[in-house]
C-alpha positions as CSV (number, residue, x, y, z in Angstrom):
1,M,171.5,312.1,178.1
2,E,174.4,309.9,179.0
3,G,178.0,310.8,178.2
4,R,180.8,308.8,176.8
5,A,184.2,308.2,178.1
6,V,187.6,307.0,177.1
7,F,188.9,304.8,179.9
8,L,192.7,304.7,180.1
9,D,195.1,302.4,181.8
10,R,197.9,304.4,183.4
11,D,201.1,302.5,183.1
12,G,202.0,301.7,179.4
13,V,199.3,304.0,178.0
14,L,199.8,307.4,179.7
15,V,203.2,306.9,181.3
16,E,206.1,304.5,180.6
17,D,205.6,301.2,182.3
18,K,208.6,300.8,184.7
19,G,207.1,298.1,186.9
20,L,205.8,299.3,190.2
21,I,206.0,303.1,190.2
22,T,206.3,304.5,193.8
23,Q,207.4,308.1,193.2
24,A,206.8,310.9,190.7
25,L,210.6,310.9,189.8
26,D,210.0,307.6,188.1
27,V,207.2,308.9,185.9
28,R,207.8,309.6,182.3
29,I,204.8,310.8,180.2
30,L,204.7,308.9,176.9
31,E,205.2,310.8,173.7
32,G,202.0,312.2,172.1
33,V,199.9,311.6,175.2
34,P,199.0,315.2,176.1
35,D,197.9,315.9,172.5
36,A,195.9,312.7,172.2
37,L,194.1,313.5,175.4
38,R,193.4,317.0,174.1
39,Q,191.9,315.6,170.9
40,L,189.7,313.1,172.7
41,H,188.5,315.8,175.2
42,S,187.7,318.2,172.3
43,H,185.5,315.5,170.8
44,G,183.4,315.2,173.9
45,Y,184.9,312.2,175.7
46,C,185.3,312.1,179.5
47,L,188.9,311.0,180.3
48,I,188.9,308.5,183.1
49,V,191.9,306.5,184.3
50,V,191.2,303.0,185.6
51,S,194.4,301.4,187.0
52,N,195.3,298.3,189.1
53,Q,197.8,299.5,191.7
54,A,199.4,296.5,193.3
55,V,201.9,298.9,195.1
56,V,199.2,299.2,197.8
57,A,198.6,295.4,198.2
58,R,202.4,294.9,198.4
59,G,202.8,297.6,201.1
60,L,205.0,299.8,199.0
61,L,202.6,302.8,199.1
62,S,199.5,303.6,201.2
63,E,196.3,304.4,199.4
64,K,196.8,308.1,200.3
65,E,200.3,308.0,198.7
66,V,198.8,306.4,195.5
67,V,196.2,309.2,195.4
68,R,199.0,311.8,195.8
69,L,201.1,310.1,193.1
70,N,198.1,310.1,190.7
71,E,197.5,313.8,191.4
72,Q,201.2,314.5,190.5
73,I,200.8,312.5,187.3
74,I,197.6,314.5,186.4
75,Q,199.6,317.8,187.1
76,M,202.5,316.6,184.9
77,L,200.0,315.9,182.1
78,V,198.4,319.3,182.5
79,D,201.8,321.0,182.5
80,K,202.5,319.3,179.1
81,G,199.2,320.7,177.7
82,A,196.7,317.9,178.4
83,P,193.2,318.7,179.7
84,L,192.4,318.0,183.3
85,L,191.3,314.3,183.6
86,D,187.7,313.8,184.7
87,A,188.5,311.0,187.2
88,F,191.2,308.6,188.4
89,Y,190.1,305.2,189.8
90,Y,192.5,302.6,191.1
91,C,192.2,299.1,192.6
92,P,194.5,298.5,195.6
93,H,193.7,294.8,195.8
94,H,195.7,291.7,194.6
95,P,194.9,288.0,194.9
96,N,198.3,287.4,196.5
97,A,198.7,290.6,198.4
98,T,201.5,291.0,200.9
99,L,199.1,292.9,203.2
100,P,196.2,290.5,204.1
101,Y,193.7,293.4,204.2
102,F,194.0,293.8,200.4
103,R,194.1,290.0,199.6
104,V,190.5,289.9,198.3
105,A,188.8,288.8,195.1
106,C,187.3,292.3,194.4
107,E,185.2,293.5,191.6
108,C,187.5,296.4,190.8
109,R,190.8,294.6,189.8
110,K,190.9,294.3,186.1
111,P,190.0,292.0,184.2
112,R,186.9,292.6,186.3
113,P,185.0,295.7,185.1
114,G,184.1,297.2,188.5
115,M,186.0,300.4,188.1
116,L,184.3,301.1,184.8
117,F,180.9,300.4,186.2
118,K,181.6,302.7,189.2
119,A,182.8,305.5,186.9
120,A,179.8,305.0,184.6
121,N,177.4,305.3,187.5
122,E,179.2,308.3,189.1
123,H,179.6,310.2,185.8
124,G,176.4,309.3,183.9
125,L,178.2,307.4,181.1
126,D,176.9,305.1,178.4
127,L,179.4,302.2,178.4
128,R,178.3,301.1,174.9
129,K,179.5,304.5,173.6
130,S,182.8,304.3,175.6
131,I,186.2,302.9,174.9
132,M,188.7,301.2,177.1
133,I,192.4,301.7,176.2
134,G,195.0,299.5,177.8
135,D,198.3,297.7,177.1
136,R,197.4,294.4,178.7
137,L,194.8,291.7,177.8
138,T,193.2,292.2,181.3
139,D,192.4,295.8,180.3
140,I,190.7,294.6,177.1
141,I,188.7,292.0,179.0
142,A,187.6,294.5,181.5
143,G,186.4,296.9,178.8
144,A,184.7,294.1,176.9
145,R,182.9,292.9,180.0
146,A,181.7,296.5,180.6
147,G,180.3,296.6,177.1
148,C,182.9,299.1,175.7
149,R,184.9,299.0,172.5
150,T,188.5,298.3,173.3
151,V,191.9,299.4,172.1
152,L,195.1,297.5,172.8
153,V,198.2,299.6,172.8
154,E,201.0,297.3,171.9
155,S,203.7,298.8,174.2
156,G,205.5,295.5,174.8
157,A,203.5,294.6,177.9
158,H,200.8,293.2,175.7
159,M,203.2,290.3,175.0
160,R,203.7,289.5,178.7
161,M,201.7,286.8,180.6
162,P,198.4,288.1,181.9
163,I,198.5,289.7,185.4
164,E,197.5,287.7,188.4
165,S,193.8,287.5,188.7
166,S,191.1,285.7,190.7
167,D,189.5,285.1,187.3
168,I,190.6,282.7,184.6
169,V,191.9,285.0,181.9
170,D,190.6,284.2,178.4
171,I,193.6,284.8,176.2
172,S,191.4,284.5,173.0
173,V,189.7,287.9,173.7
174,E,190.5,290.3,170.8
175,P,190.4,294.1,171.0
176,S,188.4,296.2,168.7
177,F,191.6,297.9,167.5
178,R,195.4,297.5,168.0
179,C,197.9,300.2,167.7
180,A,201.3,301.4,169.0
181,S,200.4,304.5,171.0
182,L,197.6,306.6,172.5
183,A,198.0,309.0,169.6
184,E,197.0,306.3,167.1
185,A,194.2,305.1,169.4
186,A,192.8,308.7,169.6
187,S,192.9,309.0,165.8
188,W,191.0,305.7,165.4
189,I,188.4,306.6,168.1
190,I,187.7,310.0,166.5
191,G,187.6,308.6,163.0
192,S,185.2,305.8,163.9
193,A,182.9,307.8,166.2
């Protein structure tokens, strides 16, 4: 039997979006996040982060440093009472990367759904029973392309221009649900399961 997951964008959903985060000192866990993650976990959802990390493509952090930063964020969440996340995927690529090695039109950079497909394959997940939560239209498009229901957290970033992408971003795509926080998203997910 295949499991189900809640895919989570990192910046703007789990932690405050402060632009390009390069150190743990810049990380602030958003209010209500640990409890929301606990609730989702207790209802049988795998908790998987899928995050574009342009800091690598811009040469601000190495991939190893991004992994270390993500591990620190996971520990910060656990320290605040969240369950251990099941996985953390990131895309280091960017269509206009400073470092030529990362300047590729990959399948993992959202709005493409590559990270979700990889996670589904590696964790035995049914994407039709899964949900993608993000604060940007590109998160919603990636989730929809993967066959997931989608939740847009209206953190403020949702009003910004779409991120740079190799794809044409369809701004008419609508999420399954809109809310102001991960806590509200978790209540909707649990209530509509």
